[in-house]
C-alpha positions as a Markdown table, in Angstrom:
| # | Residue | x | y | z |
|---|---|---|---|---|
| 1 | Met | 1.1 | 42.4 | -62.8 |
| 2 | Pro | 1.1 | 43.4 | -59.1 |
| 3 | Arg | 3.9 | 43.2 | -56.5 |
| 4 | Pro | 3.7 | 40.9 | -54.2 |
| 5 | Ser | 3.6 | 43.1 | -50.2 |
| 6 | Ala | 6.5 | 42.9 | -48.0 |
| 7 | Ser | 4.0 | 40.9 | -45.9 |
| 8 | Glu | 3.5 | 38.0 | -48.4 |
| 9 | Thr | 6.9 | 38.3 | -49.1 |
| 10 | Trp | 7.7 | 38.1 | -45.4 |
| 11 | Glu | 5.4 | 34.9 | -44.9 |
| 12 | Ala | 6.2 | 33.6 | -48.9 |
| 13 | Ser | 9.9 | 33.1 | -47.5 |
| 14 | Val | 9.6 | 31.8 | -43.8 |
| 15 | Thr | 6.7 | 28.7 | -44.8 |
| 16 | Glu | 8.9 | 25.6 | -43.5 |
| 17 | His | 8.0 | 22.6 | -44.7 |
| 18 | Val | 8.3 | 19.2 | -43.7 |
| 19 | Pro | 7.1 | 16.2 | -44.1 |
| 20 | Tyr | 5.8 | 15.0 | -40.3 |
| 21 | Val | 5.4 | 17.7 | -38.1 |
| 22 | Val | 4.2 | 16.1 | -34.1 |
| 23 | Val | 2.2 | 18.8 | -32.5 |
| 24 | Gly | 2.4 | 17.8 | -28.4 |
| 25 | Ala | 6.5 | 16.9 | -27.1 |
| 26 | Gly | 5.3 | 15.2 | -24.7 |
| 27 | Ala | 5.7 | 12.0 | -23.3 |
| 28 | Met | 3.6 | 10.3 | -26.4 |
| 29 | Gly | 5.1 | 13.0 | -28.6 |
| 30 | Leu | 8.0 | 12.1 | -28.1 |
| 31 | Ala | 8.2 | 8.6 | -28.4 |
| 32 | Thr | 6.2 | 9.0 | -32.1 |
| 33 | Thr | 8.9 | 11.4 | -32.8 |
| 34 | Trp | 11.5 | 9.0 | -31.5 |
| 35 | Gln | 10.1 | 6.1 | -33.7 |
| 36 | Leu | 9.5 | 8.5 | -36.7 |
| 37 | Ala | 13.1 | 9.9 | -37.0 |
| 38 | Arg | 14.5 | 5.9 | -36.0 |
| 39 | Arg | 12.9 | 4.6 | -39.4 |
| 40 | Gly | 14.5 | 7.4 | -41.5 |
| 41 | Arg | 12.2 | 10.3 | -41.7 |
| 42 | Arg | 12.4 | 13.6 | -41.0 |
| 43 | Val | 10.2 | 15.0 | -38.7 |
| 44 | Val | 9.8 | 17.8 | -36.0 |
| 45 | Ala | 8.3 | 17.9 | -33.5 |
| 46 | Leu | 6.2 | 21.7 | -31.5 |
| 47 | Glu | 6.3 | 22.1 | -28.0 |
| 48 | Arg | 4.4 | 24.8 | -26.8 |
| 49 | Phe | 5.9 | 24.7 | -22.9 |
| 50 | Glu | 9.7 | 24.4 | -21.6 |
| 51 | Arg | 11.5 | 21.1 | -21.4 |
| 52 | Gly | 10.4 | 19.0 | -17.5 |
| 53 | His | 7.4 | 21.6 | -17.0 |
| 54 | Thr | 5.2 | 20.3 | -14.9 |
| 55 | Arg | 1.3 | 21.2 | -16.9 |
| 56 | Gly | 0.7 | 18.4 | -18.8 |
| 57 | Ala | 0.3 | 14.5 | -17.4 |
| 58 | Ser | 4.2 | 13.4 | -18.4 |
| 59 | His | 6.2 | 14.9 | -15.3 |
| 60 | Gly | 7.7 | 13.5 | -12.4 |
| 61 | Ala | 9.3 | 10.4 | -11.4 |
| 62 | Thr | 7.7 | 7.1 | -12.0 |
| 63 | Arg | 4.9 | 5.6 | -13.6 |
| 64 | Asn | 3.4 | 2.0 | -12.7 |
| 65 | Phe | 4.4 | -0.1 | -15.5 |
| 66 | Asn | 1.0 | -2.3 | -14.7 |
| 67 | Asn | 0.8 | -5.2 | -16.9 |
| 68 | Ala | -2.6 | -6.4 | -14.9 |
| 69 | Tyr | -4.8 | -6.3 | -18.0 |
| 70 | Gly | -6.7 | -8.6 | -19.5 |
| 71 | Ala | -8.0 | -7.7 | -23.0 |
| 72 | Ala | -6.1 | -8.5 | -25.7 |
| 73 | His | -5.7 | -5.1 | -27.3 |
| 74 | Tyr | -3.7 | -3.8 | -24.3 |
| 75 | Leu | -1.8 | -7.6 | -23.8 |
| 76 | Asp | -0.6 | -6.6 | -27.5 |
| 77 | Leu | 0.7 | -3.4 | -26.8 |
| 78 | Leu | 1.7 | -3.9 | -23.5 |
| 79 | Thr | 4.6 | -6.8 | -24.9 |
| 80 | Leu | 5.4 | -4.1 | -27.7 |
| 81 | Ala | 5.8 | -1.5 | -25.5 |
| 82 | Arg | 8.2 | -3.8 | -23.5 |
| 83 | Ala | 10.5 | -4.6 | -26.0 |
| 84 | Glu | 10.6 | -0.9 | -26.9 |
| 85 | Trp | 11.2 | 0.0 | -23.3 |
| 86 | Asp | 14.3 | -2.4 | -23.2 |
| 87 | Glu | 15.4 | -0.7 | -27.1 |
| 88 | Leu | 16.0 | 2.5 | -25.6 |
| 89 | Ser | 17.0 | 1.9 | -22.9 |
| 90 | Arg | 19.2 | -0.4 | -25.1 |
| 91 | Ala | 20.0 | 2.5 | -27.1 |
| 92 | Thr | 20.6 | 5.3 | -24.7 |
| 93 | Gly | 22.7 | 3.3 | -22.0 |
| 94 | Glu | 19.9 | 4.4 | -19.8 |
| 95 | Pro | 17.9 | 2.1 | -17.0 |
| 96 | Leu | 14.4 | 3.2 | -17.8 |
| 97 | Leu | 12.4 | -0.2 | -15.9 |
| 98 | Arg | 12.5 | -0.4 | -12.9 |
| 99 | Leu | 10.2 | -4.5 | -11.9 |
| 100 | His | 10.2 | -4.5 | -8.2 |
| 101 | Gly | 6.6 | -7.0 | -9.3 |
| 102 | Leu | 2.7 | -5.3 | -9.0 |
| 103 | Val | 0.2 | -6.6 | -6.7 |
| 104 | Thr | -3.6 | -6.3 | -7.6 |
| 105 | His | -6.4 | -7.5 | -5.3 |
| 106 | Gly | -9.4 | -6.3 | -4.1 |
| 107 | Asp | -12.1 | -8.7 | -6.8 |
| 108 | Asp | -11.4 | -12.0 | -7.1 |
| 109 | Ala | -13.3 | -12.1 | -10.2 |
| 110 | Val | -10.5 | -9.8 | -12.2 |
| 111 | Val | -7.8 | -11.3 | -10.1 |
| 112 | Ala | -8.6 | -14.2 | -11.4 |
| 113 | Asp | -9.9 | -13.5 | -14.7 |
| 114 | Val | -6.4 | -11.5 | -15.8 |
| 115 | His | -4.4 | -14.6 | -14.1 |
| 116 | Arg | -6.7 | -16.6 | -16.7 |
| 117 | Ala | -6.0 | -13.7 | -19.6 |
| 118 | Leu | -1.3 | -13.7 | -18.6 |
| 119 | Val | -1.1 | -17.1 | -18.1 |
| 120 | Ala | -2.5 | -18.3 | -22.1 |
| 121 | Arg | 0.0 | -15.7 | -22.9 |
| 122 | Gly | 3.1 | -17.1 | -21.2 |
| 123 | Glu | 3.1 | -14.7 | -18.6 |
| 124 | Arg | 4.5 | -15.0 | -14.9 |
| 125 | Ala | 1.7 | -14.4 | -12.7 |
| 126 | Glu | 0.7 | -16.3 | -10.0 |
| 127 | Val | -2.4 | -16.0 | -7.5 |
| 128 | Leu | -1.8 | -15.3 | -3.7 |
| 129 | Ala | -3.4 | -15.8 | 0.0 |
| 130 | Ala | -3.8 | -12.8 | 1.6 |
| 131 | His | -1.8 | -13.5 | 4.2 |
| 132 | Glu | 0.8 | -14.8 | 1.6 |
| 133 | Ala | 0.5 | -11.5 | 0.4 |
| 134 | Ala | 1.3 | -9.4 | 3.9 |
| 135 | Arg | 3.9 | -11.8 | 4.6 |
| 136 | Arg | 5.5 | -10.8 | 1.9 |
| 137 | Trp | 4.8 | -6.8 | 1.7 |
| 138 | Ser | 4.2 | -5.8 | 5.6 |
| 139 | Gly | 3.4 | -2.5 | 4.7 |
| 140 | Met | 0.6 | -3.1 | 2.8 |
| 141 | Arg | -2.7 | -5.2 | 3.7 |
| 142 | Phe | -4.7 | -7.7 | 2.3 |
| 143 | Thr | -8.1 | -8.8 | 2.8 |
| 144 | Asp | -8.6 | -11.0 | -0.9 |
| 145 | Asp | -6.4 | -12.8 | -3.4 |
| 146 | Val | -4.4 | -11.6 | -4.4 |
| 147 | Leu | -2.4 | -11.5 | -8.3 |
| 148 | Phe | 1.6 | -11.0 | -8.5 |
| 149 | Thr | 3.7 | -10.4 | -11.6 |
| 150 | Pro | 7.0 | -10.0 | -10.9 |
| 151 | Asp | 7.8 | -8.8 | -14.5 |
| 152 | Ala | 5.3 | -5.3 | -13.6 |
| 153 | Gly | 7.1 | -2.1 | -11.6 |
| 154 | Val | 7.7 | 1.0 | -12.3 |
| 155 | Val | 9.0 | 3.6 | -15.6 |
| 156 | Arg | 11.9 | 6.2 | -14.3 |
| 157 | Ala | 9.0 | 8.8 | -16.2 |
| 158 | Ser | 11.7 | 11.6 | -15.9 |
| 159 | Ala | 14.6 | 9.3 | -17.1 |
| 160 | Ala | 12.0 | 8.1 | -20.5 |
| 161 | Leu | 10.9 | 11.6 | -21.7 |
| 162 | Asp | 15.5 | 12.7 | -21.2 |
| 163 | Ala | 15.7 | 9.1 | -22.9 |
| 164 | Leu | 13.2 | 9.6 | -25.8 |
| 165 | Glu | 14.5 | 12.9 | -26.7 |
| 166 | His | 18.0 | 11.8 | -27.0 |
| 167 | Gly | 17.4 | 8.9 | -28.2 |
| 168 | Ala | 15.4 | 11.5 | -31.7 |
| 169 | Arg | 17.3 | 13.9 | -31.7 |
| 170 | Ser | 20.3 | 11.7 | -32.1 |
| 171 | His | 18.3 | 10.5 | -35.5 |
| 172 | Gly | 18.5 | 13.5 | -36.5 |
| 173 | Ala | 15.0 | 14.8 | -35.3 |
| 174 | Asp | 14.3 | 18.2 | -34.2 |
| 175 | Val | 12.3 | 18.8 | -31.4 |
| 176 | Arg | 11.4 | 22.5 | -30.7 |
| 177 | Phe | 10.3 | 23.5 | -27.0 |
| 178 | Gly | 8.3 | 27.3 | -26.7 |
| 179 | His | 6.7 | 26.5 | -30.0 |
| 180 | Arg | 2.9 | 26.9 | -29.9 |
| 181 | Val | 1.0 | 25.4 | -32.3 |
| 182 | Val | -2.1 | 28.6 | -32.5 |
| 183 | Ser | -4.1 | 27.2 | -36.2 |
| 184 | Leu | -3.7 | 23.7 | -38.2 |
| 185 | Asp | -6.1 | 23.6 | -41.5 |
| 186 | Glu | -5.3 | 20.5 | -43.6 |
| 187 | Arg | -5.7 | 21.5 | -47.1 |
| 188 | Ala | -4.6 | 19.3 | -51.2 |
| 189 | Asp | -1.3 | 19.9 | -50.7 |
| 190 | Gly | -0.5 | 19.1 | -47.3 |
| 191 | Val | -1.3 | 20.6 | -43.1 |
| 192 | Ala | -0.6 | 24.7 | -43.0 |
| 193 | Leu | 0.3 | 24.8 | -38.5 |
| 194 | Thr | 0.6 | 28.4 | -37.5 |
| 195 | Val | 3.0 | 28.9 | -34.7 |
| 196 | Asp | 3.6 | 30.9 | -31.8 |
| 197 | Val | 7.8 | 31.9 | -31.1 |
| 198 | Asp | 8.1 | 34.0 | -28.1 |
| 199 | Gly | 5.6 | 36.5 | -30.2 |
| 200 | Glu | 6.7 | 36.0 | -33.6 |
| 201 | Arg | 4.8 | 33.9 | -36.5 |
| 202 | His | 6.4 | 31.1 | -38.3 |
| 203 | Asp | 4.2 | 28.9 | -40.7 |
| 204 | Leu | 4.6 | 25.6 | -41.6 |
| 205 | Val | 3.4 | 23.5 | -44.2 |
| 206 | Ala | 3.4 | 19.5 | -43.4 |
| 207 | Glu | 2.8 | 16.1 | -45.4 |
| 208 | Thr | 1.5 | 14.5 | -42.5 |
| 209 | Val | 1.1 | 15.7 | -38.6 |
| 210 | Val | 0.6 | 13.9 | -35.5 |
| 211 | Val | -1.0 | 15.4 | -32.8 |
| 212 | Thr | -0.4 | 14.5 | -29.1 |
| 213 | Ser | -1.4 | 17.3 | -27.2 |
| 214 | Gly | -3.0 | 15.7 | -24.5 |
| 215 | Ala | -5.4 | 17.8 | -22.5 |
| 216 | Trp | -5.3 | 20.5 | -25.5 |
| 217 | Thr | -5.9 | 18.6 | -28.1 |
| 218 | Pro | -9.3 | 19.4 | -28.9 |
| 219 | Gly | -8.3 | 23.2 | -29.0 |
| 220 | Ile | -5.6 | 22.0 | -32.2 |
| 221 | Leu | -7.6 | 20.2 | -34.5 |
| 222 | Pro | -9.2 | 21.1 | -36.9 |
| 223 | Ala | -13.9 | 21.7 | -36.0 |
| 224 | Ser | -14.5 | 19.5 | -38.4 |
| 225 | Phe | -11.7 | 16.9 | -37.3 |
| 226 | Pro | -14.6 | 13.7 | -35.6 |
| 227 | Leu | -13.1 | 14.1 | -32.2 |
| 228 | Pro | -14.9 | 11.9 | -29.7 |
| 229 | Arg | -15.5 | 13.7 | -26.0 |
| 230 | Leu | -11.9 | 14.4 | -24.0 |
| 231 | Thr | -12.3 | 15.6 | -20.3 |
| 232 | Val | -10.5 | 16.8 | -19.0 |
| 233 | Thr | -9.7 | 16.5 | -14.9 |
| 234 | Glu | -6.9 | 17.8 | -12.3 |
| 235 | Glu | -5.2 | 14.4 | -10.6 |
| 236 | Ser | -4.2 | 14.6 | -7.1 |
| 237 | Pro | -2.2 | 11.5 | -6.4 |
| 238 | Ala | 0.8 | 12.1 | -3.5 |
| 239 | His | 3.9 | 10.7 | -1.9 |
| 240 | Phe | 3.7 | 9.0 | 1.2 |
| 241 | Thr | 6.4 | 8.2 | 3.6 |
| 242 | Pro | 7.3 | 4.8 | 4.8 |
| 243 | Thr | 7.7 | 4.1 | 8.8 |
| 244 | Ala | 9.9 | 0.8 | 8.2 |
| 245 | Pro | 12.6 | 1.7 | 6.4 |
| 246 | Asp | 13.0 | -1.8 | 5.6 |
| 247 | Ala | 9.7 | -3.3 | 4.2 |
| 248 | Arg | 9.7 | -4.8 | 0.3 |
| 249 | Trp | 7.6 | -2.2 | -1.7 |
| 250 | Pro | 5.5 | -3.6 | -4.8 |
| 251 | Ser | 3.5 | -1.4 | -7.1 |
| 252 | Phe | 0.1 | -2.1 | -6.8 |
| 253 | Asn | -3.9 | -1.5 | -8.2 |
| 254 | His | -6.6 | -1.7 | -5.4 |
| 255 | Leu | -10.5 | -2.1 | -6.4 |
| 256 | Leu | -12.5 | -0.9 | -4.1 |
| 257 | Ser | -16.5 | -1.2 | -4.0 |
| 258 | Pro | -17.4 | 2.3 | -4.2 |
| 259 | Gln | -19.3 | 3.2 | -0.7 |
| 260 | Arg | -16.9 | 4.0 | 1.3 |
| 261 | Tyr | -14.0 | 5.7 | -1.2 |
| 262 | Pro | -14.7 | 7.1 | -4.5 |
| 263 | Ala | -13.0 | 4.8 | -7.0 |
| 264 | Asn | -9.7 | 2.4 | -7.4 |
| 265 | Val | -6.6 | 3.2 | -5.9 |
| 266 | Tyr | -2.4 | 2.4 | -7.9 |
| 267 | Gly | 0.5 | 3.5 | -6.1 |
| 268 | Met | 4.3 | 2.9 | -6.2 |
| 269 | Pro | 7.1 | 2.8 | -4.1 |
| 270 | Thr | 9.0 | 6.4 | -5.5 |
| 271 | Pro | 12.8 | 6.2 | -4.2 |
| 272 | Gly | 13.7 | 9.9 | -2.9 |
| 273 | Glu | 10.3 | 10.8 | -2.4 |
| 274 | Gly | 8.1 | 8.0 | -0.7 |
| 275 | Val | 5.4 | 6.3 | -2.0 |
| 276 | Lys | 2.6 | 7.4 | -4.2 |
| 277 | Val | -0.7 | 6.4 | -4.1 |
| 278 | Gly | -3.8 | 7.8 | -5.6 |
| 279 | Phe | -7.7 | 7.4 | -6.6 |
| 280 | His | -8.1 | 6.8 | -9.8 |
| 281 | Leu | -10.1 | 9.2 | -11.8 |
| 282 | Val | -12.5 | 11.2 | -9.6 |
| 283 | Gly | -10.3 | 14.8 | -9.4 |
| 284 | Pro | -12.8 | 17.9 | -10.7 |
| 285 | Val | -12.7 | 18.7 | -14.7 |
| 286 | Val | -10.7 | 21.7 | -15.5 |
| 287 | Asp | -9.7 | 23.8 | -18.2 |
| 288 | Pro | -5.7 | 23.1 | -18.6 |
| 289 | Asp | -4.6 | 26.5 | -18.1 |
| 290 | Ala | -6.6 | 27.1 | -15.4 |
| 291 | Arg | -5.6 | 24.4 | -12.7 |
| 292 | Ser | -5.3 | 25.0 | -8.9 |
| 293 | Phe | -2.7 | 22.5 | -9.1 |
| 294 | Arg | -3.6 | 21.8 | -5.5 |
| 295 | Pro | -5.7 | 18.7 | -4.2 |
| 296 | Val | -9.6 | 19.0 | -3.5 |
| 297 | Pro | -9.7 | 19.1 | 0.6 |
| 298 | Ala | -12.4 | 16.5 | 0.4 |
| 299 | Gln | -10.6 | 14.1 | -1.5 |
| 300 | Ala | -6.9 | 14.8 | -0.3 |
| 301 | Ala | -9.1 | 13.0 | 3.5 |
| 302 | Gln | -10.3 | 10.0 | 1.7 |
| 303 | Leu | -7.5 | 9.4 | 0.9 |
| 304 | Arg | -5.5 | 10.3 | 3.9 |
| 305 | Asp | -8.0 | 8.3 | 5.3 |
| 306 | Tyr | -8.0 | 5.6 | 2.9 |
| 307 | Val | -3.7 | 5.2 | 3.5 |
| 308 | Ala | -4.4 | 4.8 | 7.1 |
| 309 | Glu | -6.8 | 2.0 | 6.3 |
| 310 | Trp | -4.8 | 0.0 | 4.4 |
| 311 | Phe | -1.1 | 0.7 | 4.7 |
| 312 | Pro | 0.1 | -0.3 | 8.0 |
| 313 | Gly | 4.2 | 0.9 | 6.7 |
| 314 | Leu | 2.6 | 4.3 | 5.3 |
| 315 | Asp | 2.8 | 7.3 | 8.0 |
| 316 | Ala | -1.0 | 8.4 | 6.8 |
| 317 | Asp | -0.2 | 12.4 | 7.6 |
| 318 | Ser | 2.9 | 12.0 | 6.4 |
| 319 | Ala | 0.6 | 13.1 | 2.1 |
| 320 | Glu | 2.9 | 15.5 | -0.2 |
| 321 | Pro | 0.4 | 16.4 | -3.1 |
| 322 | Ile | 1.2 | 15.8 | -6.7 |
| 323 | Ser | -0.7 | 17.1 | -9.6 |
| 324 | Cys | -1.3 | 16.2 | -13.2 |
| 325 | Thr | -4.5 | 15.9 | -15.7 |
| 326 | Tyr | -6.0 | 13.2 | -16.7 |
| 327 | Thr | -7.3 | 12.7 | -20.1 |
| 328 | Ser | -10.1 | 10.8 | -20.6 |
| 329 | Thr | -12.4 | 8.9 | -23.1 |
| 330 | Asp | -15.6 | 8.5 | -22.1 |
| 331 | Ser | -15.0 | 4.5 | -22.6 |
| 332 | Gln | -11.1 | 4.8 | -20.8 |
| 333 | Asp | -9.4 | 3.1 | -24.4 |
| 334 | Phe | -7.6 | 4.9 | -26.4 |
| 335 | Leu | -7.9 | 7.0 | -29.8 |
| 336 | Leu | -5.3 | 5.9 | -32.1 |
| 337 | Asp | -6.4 | 7.2 | -35.3 |
| 338 | Arg | -5.6 | 8.9 | -38.5 |
| 339 | Arg | -8.0 | 11.0 | -41.0 |
| 340 | Gly | -6.8 | 12.3 | -44.5 |
| 341 | Arg | -3.0 | 14.1 | -43.4 |
| 342 | Ile | -3.9 | 14.0 | -39.5 |
| 343 | Val | -3.4 | 12.0 | -37.3 |
| 344 | Val | -4.5 | 12.0 | -33.2 |
| 345 | Gly | -3.4 | 10.0 | -30.2 |
| 346 | Ala | -5.3 | 11.3 | -27.4 |
| 347 | Gly | -7.7 | 10.1 | -24.1 |
| 348 | Phe | -4.7 | 8.0 | -22.5 |
| 349 | Ser | -7.1 | 8.3 | -19.1 |
| 350 | Gly | -4.7 | 7.7 | -16.7 |
| 351 | His | -3.2 | 4.7 | -17.6 |
| 352 | Gly | -1.3 | 5.4 | -20.9 |
| 353 | Phe | 2.4 | 5.8 | -19.5 |
| 354 | Lys | 3.6 | 2.2 | -19.6 |
| 355 | Phe | 2.6 | 1.9 | -23.1 |
| 356 | Thr | 4.5 | 5.0 | -24.2 |
| 357 | Pro | 7.1 | 3.6 | -27.0 |
| 358 | Ala | 4.5 | 1.5 | -28.1 |
| 359 | Val | 1.6 | 4.4 | -28.8 |
| 360 | Gly | 4.5 | 5.8 | -30.5 |
| 361 | Ser | 5.0 | 3.1 | -32.9 |
| 362 | Val | 1.5 | 2.8 | -33.6 |
| 363 | Leu | 1.1 | 6.8 | -33.8 |
| 364 | Ala | 4.3 | 6.2 | -36.1 |
| 365 | Asp | 2.4 | 2.9 | -38.4 |
| 366 | Leu | -0.7 | 5.6 | -39.2 |
| 367 | Ala | 1.6 | 8.1 | -39.5 |
| 368 | Thr | 4.0 | 6.9 | -42.9 |
| 369 | Asp | 1.1 | 4.1 | -43.8 |
| 370 | Asp | -2.8 | 5.5 | -44.5 |
| 371 | Gly | -3.9 | 2.0 | -45.3 |
| 372 | Phe | -3.1 | 0.8 | -41.5 |
| 373 | Arg | -4.9 | 0.7 | -39.3 |
| 374 | Ala | -4.9 | 0.2 | -35.0 |
| 375 | Ala | -6.8 | -2.6 | -33.2 |
| 376 | Glu | -10.5 | -1.6 | -33.1 |
| 377 | Pro | -11.0 | 0.0 | -29.8 |
| 378 | Phe | -8.5 | 2.4 | -30.4 |
| 379 | Arg | -10.0 | 4.3 | -33.8 |
| 380 | Leu | -12.3 | 6.8 | -34.2 |
| 381 | Pro | -16.2 | 6.4 | -33.8 |
């Protein structure tokens, strides 16, 4: 009987077998890892970059905790997210939500529809006239009805990543940075992964894999996986300096007609950095490994003009640009589904962070129960 070669013996000896592997340890991956670990599951999370990197969509101090949704599947997910953010805060001792309120304006019909949807679910929401909103928030200008939701605000994004990792590790999860998955292949006995760690190969076999790799998702999933189109764009919001230090700032959504500005606007106060303002989903399509990390000059000029027109309390010439990626589906709905032994969470389309721990819960349900299904709009076609 022929003896195995040295390389065959080495590969057999280093293959690691684990029940659950999460590929990608940004916000959604860490949330999934936390949710699996707190359920008593043995889970390994693999992240190709270093902790706190700025190449994806999870970095930064704040994200909008925006509850101005009218669709039931998002409101259901938001209810779960609020409960899970609170649980994570209790478990780690880290306050993660700052609820200073949210204003949504620019389209009276949308304002009325979202107001009805929130009130029907028992959420606090009121519609203000433009002059009343301007009195409350003197740094902003309003010309239409304004929806105010006091139980909204921001998620402390960087703190949330730390809390999710700490929470996952406290339940026994193994989170590995600098581990790049170079191949993923579903087999009858599990999912085989090849991982590069500083130029060395490591092999793992998992019973179930959850892929939460953001812009890199299409390059990780097998070619046979029925992934719909995901478009990666580089977005460039900016922080602007307030001119009145005592002004009150809510988070905000401004629904704009396309005649003058390219898209709707979102933003929020970020202590120590100013007020974040950005157009939603206007950036150029990019390769996530070949980004400029610089704003498109024409779009930066439009953002400056927008701030000058609508924010009397901000210095329009003080922009400090931020670079991040959106990975978007055509519908801008999330993708949360399973095929075989592979679960995917992707396509968060620039509005996913507020839902992070709830997305982690749904993905953990999909990973541990092959009969579970997410809400219909989140499913694979």
